[in-house]
C-alpha positions as CSV (number, residue, x, y, z in Angstrom):
1,M,98.2,89.8,82.9
2,T,99.5,91.0,79.5
3,E,100.9,89.3,76.4
4,H,104.1,91.5,76.0
5,L,106.4,88.5,76.5
6,N,104.4,86.1,74.4
7,G,106.7,83.6,72.8
8,M,109.3,83.6,75.6
9,R,109.7,80.5,77.7
10,I,111.1,80.5,81.2
11,V,112.0,77.3,83.0
12,E,111.8,77.9,86.8
13,V,113.5,75.6,89.3
14,S,112.7,77.1,92.6
15,A,111.4,77.2,96.1
16,F,110.0,79.7,98.6
17,I,109.7,83.3,97.3
18,A,112.4,85.0,95.2
19,A,112.6,82.8,92.1
20,P,108.8,81.9,92.1
21,Y,107.9,85.6,92.4
22,A,110.2,86.4,89.5
23,G,108.6,83.6,87.4
24,L,105.2,84.9,88.4
25,V,106.0,88.4,87.1
26,M,107.4,87.0,83.9
27,G,104.3,84.9,83.4
28,Q,102.0,87.8,84.0
29,L,103.8,89.7,81.3
30,G,103.0,86.9,78.9
31,A,105.9,84.4,79.1
32,D,105.3,80.7,79.2
33,V,106.7,79.7,82.7
34,I,107.3,76.1,83.3
35,R,107.9,75.2,86.9
36,I,109.9,72.0,87.6
37,D,109.0,70.4,90.9
38,P,110.2,67.2,92.5
39,V,107.7,64.3,92.6
40,G,105.3,65.0,95.5
41,G,106.1,68.7,95.6
42,G,108.9,70.9,96.7
43,L,109.8,72.4,100.0
44,D,107.3,75.2,99.6
45,Y,104.3,73.1,98.3
46,R,102.5,73.1,101.6
47,R,103.8,76.4,103.1
48,W,101.5,78.5,105.3
49,P,99.1,80.1,105.0
50,V,97.0,77.0,104.2
51,T,93.3,76.3,103.9
52,K,91.5,74.1,106.5
53,E,92.2,71.2,104.1
54,G,95.9,72.0,104.1
55,R,96.2,73.5,100.7
56,S,98.8,76.3,100.4
57,L,97.4,79.7,99.6
58,Y,101.0,80.9,99.4
59,W,101.9,78.3,96.7
60,A,98.7,79.1,94.8
61,G,99.5,82.9,94.9
62,L,103.0,82.6,93.7
63,N,102.4,80.2,90.8
64,K,99.4,81.7,89.1
65,G,99.5,81.2,85.3
66,K,102.5,78.8,85.3
67,R,102.7,75.3,83.9
68,S,103.7,72.6,86.4
69,I,105.8,69.5,85.6
70,M,107.0,67.0,88.2
71,L,110.3,65.3,87.6
72,N,112.4,62.9,89.7
73,V,115.7,64.7,89.3
74,R,117.4,62.1,91.6
75,A,117.1,59.8,88.6
76,A,119.5,60.3,85.7
77,Q,116.6,60.2,83.2
78,G,114.8,62.9,85.3
79,R,117.9,65.1,85.3
80,E,118.2,64.6,81.5
81,L,114.6,65.7,81.0
82,A,115.1,68.8,83.2
83,Q,118.2,69.8,81.2
84,A,116.5,69.2,77.9
85,L,113.7,71.6,78.9
86,M,116.2,74.3,80.0
87,T,118.3,74.1,76.9
88,Q,115.7,73.2,74.2
89,A,116.7,74.7,70.9
90,G,114.7,77.4,69.2
91,E,113.7,81.0,69.6
92,G,112.0,81.9,72.9
93,G,113.6,79.1,75.0
94,G,117.0,78.8,76.8
95,N,115.9,80.9,79.8
96,V,116.2,79.6,83.4
97,I,115.4,81.2,86.7
98,T,116.4,79.4,89.9
99,N,117.2,80.1,93.5
100,L,118.7,76.6,94.0
101,P,122.5,76.0,93.9
102,A,123.8,76.1,90.4
103,R,125.4,72.7,90.5
104,G,124.5,69.2,89.6
105,F,121.8,69.2,86.9
106,L,121.7,73.1,87.3
107,D,125.4,73.5,86.6
108,Y,125.7,76.4,84.1
109,A,128.7,75.1,82.3
110,A,127.1,71.8,81.6
111,L,123.9,73.5,80.4
112,K,125.8,75.9,78.3
113,A,127.5,73.0,76.6
114,R,124.1,71.9,75.4
115,R,122.9,75.4,74.4
116,D,125.6,78.1,74.1
117,D,123.3,81.1,74.3
118,L,121.6,79.9,77.6
119,I,120.5,82.6,80.0
120,M,120.4,81.6,83.7
121,I,119.4,83.8,86.5
122,N,120.7,82.4,89.8
123,I,119.5,83.9,93.1
124,T,121.7,83.0,96.1
125,G,121.6,83.9,99.8
126,N,125.1,85.5,100.0
127,R,127.5,86.4,97.2
128,D,129.9,83.6,98.4
129,G,127.1,81.0,98.0
130,S,126.5,80.6,101.7
131,V,122.9,80.3,103.1
132,A,120.9,83.4,103.9
133,L,117.1,84.1,104.0
134,D,115.2,87.3,103.9
135,Y,114.8,87.3,107.7
136,T,118.6,86.8,108.3
137,V,119.5,89.4,105.7
138,N,117.1,91.9,107.1
139,A,118.6,91.4,110.6
140,A,122.1,92.1,109.2
141,A,121.0,95.1,107.3
142,G,120.1,96.9,110.5
143,F,116.5,97.7,110.0
144,P,115.1,95.7,113.0
145,L,117.3,97.9,115.2
146,V,115.7,101.1,114.0
147,T,112.1,99.7,113.9
148,G,109.7,99.8,116.9
149,P,109.1,102.1,119.9
150,E,111.8,104.6,120.6
151,H,112.9,103.1,123.9
152,H,112.5,99.4,122.9
153,A,115.7,97.5,123.7
154,G,115.7,94.6,121.2
155,P,115.2,94.1,117.5
156,V,111.8,94.3,115.9
157,N,111.4,92.2,112.8
158,H,108.9,92.9,110.1
159,V,106.8,90.2,108.5
160,M,107.1,91.4,104.9
161,P,109.9,89.5,103.0
162,V,111.0,92.6,101.2
163,W,114.4,91.4,100.1
164,D,112.9,88.4,98.5
165,V,110.6,90.6,96.5
166,V,113.4,93.0,95.6
167,A,115.6,90.1,94.5
168,A,112.7,88.7,92.4
169,L,112.1,92.0,90.6
170,S,115.9,92.3,90.1
171,A,115.8,88.9,88.5
172,V,113.1,90.0,86.1
173,Q,115.2,93.0,85.1
174,A,118.2,90.8,84.7
175,M,116.4,88.3,82.5
176,L,115.0,91.1,80.2
177,V,118.4,92.7,79.9
178,A,120.2,89.4,79.2
179,E,117.5,88.4,76.7
180,R,117.9,91.7,74.8
181,T,121.6,91.3,74.8
182,R,121.2,87.8,73.3
183,R,119.0,89.2,70.6
184,D,121.6,91.8,69.8
185,T,124.8,89.7,70.1
186,G,123.7,86.0,70.2
187,A,125.4,85.5,73.5
188,G,123.8,84.1,76.6
189,D,124.8,84.8,80.2
190,F,124.9,83.6,83.8
191,V,123.6,86.3,86.1
192,G,124.1,86.0,89.9
193,I,121.9,87.9,92.3
194,A,122.7,87.7,96.0
195,L,119.8,88.3,98.4
196,S,122.1,90.1,100.8
197,D,123.3,92.4,98.0
198,T,119.8,93.6,97.4
199,A,119.6,94.8,101.1
200,F,123.1,96.3,101.2
201,A,122.7,98.0,97.9
202,T,119.5,99.6,99.2
203,L,121.4,100.8,102.3
204,S,123.8,102.5,100.0
205,H,121.2,104.0,97.6
206,L,119.1,105.4,100.4
207,G,121.9,107.1,102.3
208,Y,122.2,104.7,105.2
209,V,125.8,103.7,104.5
210,A,126.9,107.3,104.0
211,E,125.1,108.4,107.1
212,A,127.1,105.8,109.1
213,Q,130.5,106.6,107.4
214,V,130.3,110.4,106.9
215,N,128.3,111.4,110.0
216,G,129.3,108.5,112.2
217,D,125.6,108.1,113.2
218,D,123.5,105.1,113.9
219,R,119.9,105.9,112.9
220,P,117.8,106.1,116.0
221,R,114.5,104.4,116.6
222,S,111.6,106.8,116.0
223,G,108.5,104.7,116.6
224,N,105.8,105.6,114.1
225,H,107.5,108.9,113.3
226,V,109.4,109.1,110.0
227,Y,113.0,110.2,110.3
228,G,113.8,113.7,109.1
229,T,110.2,114.8,108.3
230,Y,106.7,114.7,109.8
231,A,104.5,111.6,109.9
232,H,102.7,109.8,112.6
233,D,99.7,107.6,113.4
234,F,96.5,108.7,115.2
235,A,93.6,106.9,116.8
236,T,90.1,107.8,115.7
237,A,86.9,108.0,117.8
238,D,85.8,104.6,116.4
239,E,89.0,102.8,117.5
240,R,90.6,102.8,114.1
241,R,94.0,104.3,113.3
242,V,95.3,106.5,110.4
243,M,98.8,107.4,109.2
244,I,99.4,111.0,108.4
245,T,102.3,112.3,106.4
246,A,103.6,115.8,105.7
247,F,106.7,115.3,103.6
248,T,106.2,118.5,101.5
249,P,104.9,122.0,102.2
250,R,101.8,121.1,100.2
251,H,101.2,118.0,102.5
252,W,101.7,120.2,105.5
253,T,99.3,123.0,104.5
254,A,96.7,120.4,103.5
255,L,96.9,118.7,106.9
256,L,96.5,122.1,108.7
257,D,93.5,123.0,106.4
258,A,91.8,119.6,107.1
259,T,92.3,119.9,110.9
260,G,91.8,123.6,111.3
261,T,95.1,123.9,113.3
262,Q,96.7,126.8,111.5
263,E,96.7,129.1,114.5
264,K,98.0,126.5,116.9
265,M,100.8,125.6,114.6
266,Q,101.8,129.3,114.4
267,Q,102.0,129.2,118.2
268,V,104.3,126.1,117.9
269,E,106.5,128.0,115.5
270,A,106.7,131.0,117.8
271,L,107.4,128.8,120.8
272,F,110.3,126.8,119.2
273,E,111.4,129.6,116.8
274,L,111.0,127.2,113.9
275,D,109.6,127.5,110.4
276,L,107.3,124.5,110.1
277,M,107.3,124.7,106.3
278,K,110.7,123.0,106.5
279,E,110.5,119.3,107.0
280,E,113.5,119.1,109.3
281,N,111.8,121.6,111.6
282,R,108.6,119.5,111.5
283,Y,110.7,116.6,112.6
284,A,112.3,118.5,115.4
285,A,108.9,119.6,116.7
286,R,107.2,116.2,116.0
287,E,106.1,115.4,119.5
288,T,104.4,118.8,120.0
289,I,102.8,118.7,116.5
290,T,101.4,115.2,117.3
291,A,100.0,116.5,120.6
292,V,98.3,119.3,118.8
293,L,96.7,117.1,116.2
294,R,95.8,114.1,118.4
295,P,92.5,115.6,119.7
296,W,91.1,116.3,116.3
297,F,91.5,112.7,115.2
298,G,90.3,111.4,118.5
299,D,87.0,113.3,118.2
300,R,86.2,112.0,114.8
301,T,85.4,108.6,113.2
302,L,87.5,107.2,110.5
303,A,84.9,108.1,107.9
304,A,84.8,111.7,109.1
305,C,88.6,112.0,109.1
306,A,88.7,110.5,105.6
307,E,86.2,113.0,104.3
308,A,88.0,116.0,105.7
309,L,91.5,114.9,104.7
310,N,90.4,113.9,101.2
311,A,88.6,117.2,100.6
312,V,91.9,119.1,100.8
313,G,94.2,116.4,99.2
314,A,96.1,115.5,102.4
315,C,98.5,112.5,102.2
316,W,97.2,109.9,104.6
317,G,96.1,106.3,104.8
318,P,94.1,104.1,107.2
319,Y,95.6,101.3,109.1
320,Q,93.9,98.1,108.0
321,T,94.0,94.4,108.8
322,F,94.1,92.2,105.8
323,T,90.4,91.4,106.2
324,Q,89.6,95.1,106.6
325,A,91.5,95.9,103.4
326,V,89.6,93.2,101.5
327,A,86.3,94.4,102.9
328,E,86.8,98.1,102.6
329,D,89.5,99.3,100.3
330,P,88.5,99.7,96.6
331,R,92.2,99.5,95.6
332,L,92.0,95.8,96.7
333,S,88.8,94.9,94.8
334,T,87.6,94.3,91.3
335,D,87.2,98.1,91.1
336,N,90.9,98.0,90.5
337,P,91.5,96.3,87.0
338,M,94.6,94.6,88.4
339,F,92.3,92.3,90.5
340,Q,90.0,89.6,89.3
341,E,88.0,87.0,91.3
342,V,89.3,83.5,90.4
343,D,88.0,80.1,91.3
344,Q,91.1,78.1,92.2
345,P,90.6,74.3,92.1
346,G,90.8,72.8,95.6
347,I,90.7,76.3,97.3
348,G,87.7,78.3,96.0
349,K,87.0,81.9,95.0
350,F,89.3,84.8,96.0
351,L,90.7,88.0,94.6
352,A,93.9,87.5,92.5
353,A,96.2,90.2,91.2
354,G,97.5,90.3,87.6
355,A,100.4,92.4,86.3
356,M,101.1,95.5,88.4
357,M,101.8,97.6,85.2
358,D,99.1,99.2,83.0
359,F,100.0,99.3,79.4
360,A,97.8,101.9,77.7
361,A,98.2,100.3,74.2
362,T,97.1,96.8,75.2
363,D,94.3,95.2,77.0
364,R,94.7,93.0,80.1
365,T,94.3,89.3,79.8
366,P,92.6,87.2,82.5
367,V,94.6,86.3,85.6
368,G,95.8,82.7,85.3
369,L,95.1,80.1,87.8
370,A,97.8,78.3,89.7
371,P,98.3,74.8,88.3
372,V,97.6,71.6,90.1
373,L,101.0,70.2,90.9
374,G,102.2,68.2,87.9
375,Q,99.1,69.3,85.9
376,H,101.1,69.9,82.7
377,T,103.7,67.1,82.9
378,D,102.4,65.2,79.9
379,E,101.6,68.3,78.0
380,V,105.1,69.8,78.4
381,L,106.8,66.5,77.6
382,A,104.8,66.2,74.4
383,D,104.6,69.8,73.2
384,V,108.0,71.1,74.3
385,L,110.2,68.0,74.2
386,G,108.3,66.2,71.5
387,L,107.9,62.9,73.3
388,G,105.3,60.4,72.2
389,S,102.6,58.9,74.4
390,G,104.4,55.6,74.7
391,E,107.6,57.3,75.9
392,I,105.7,59.4,78.3
393,G,103.9,56.3,79.7
394,T,107.2,54.5,80.2
395,L,108.5,57.5,82.2
396,H,105.5,57.4,84.4
397,D,105.9,53.7,84.9
398,K,109.5,54.1,85.9
399,G,108.7,56.9,88.4
400,V,110.8,59.5,86.5
401,V,107.8,61.8,86.0
402,A,104.4,62.2,87.7
403,G,101.1,63.7,86.7
404,A,98.5,65.9,88.3
405,M,98.5,65.6,92.1
406,A,95.6,67.1,94.1
């Protein structure tokens, strides 16, 4: 975590991944992020993975360092409190991130009437407001039809919700841009981000759209090869697997040096009349190259492969389960200053990541714990909205707000 956004307050009204992830990133850069949840918790409060006691590790991971307030927004007084938090006057406030529909108590026009310079980032499924989730967007973007074994007939989904993460990081960018514009001009803004647009924009940026239109081609499945260059996976003698890449001439020569296959690759070049220093030729000869390299990996343990590949600066990586990564990879340990062991109430000790960026001029601050649901209800009502203890007690009695819930 860092303190670069210290003094900035974000009110997050969210569920699932995109908006909570955006709020997490803003919080880990120093913003005060207040998450509004319905009494009893939102749709994602108990989402898997969960502990044996049913506590959501997912929720704890996405809400590190935030403050939690529970409001009954079905009640008029609850909606009023939510809007007051979002539009509170003063420097640093007036910033909202949500992936819920911008209507009702989240209607931008109504909120803007209360604070003219309000900034709201609204993440939707599709641009027209219709429902879409990462897994439906990814299906439409085409990637499941080019993922998997070469001769597999059906789609192969991935389990990483990449478009949620892209949308979240886009929301962070949008908030910072809008906040800078407000500082310069005094004007707020409503910024819409469609989850599906993050996928289709990526298709455009990475050449997939032009490939379809200009070349008239559908990208083929290529299994664990990488289209247009050389990369593949190999089994080691101790039943582990590694991914080897050779995108550049330097990658290629390092791979040959590590494996001692220079002469054999010269024979491949002569056989196919190809210069394997060119990546398109390595792709063309990928099956033969893989056959040449496979015995070298099969005769060595993962440790021996790592030693030889690292000695020459080859570009490679081990395949790891999550538990193997936690147990073996120094990048996922406290050797990496991004990680810190936290003791999360109700869950226990585990590694938690702070901000992904390293700022040379400033030190990191400790990784924040996820709040207990409703932990900061009274604190936020008092410190942010200025309510007295009697008023807060009445709100509790009427069921408009709720405090810490285990």
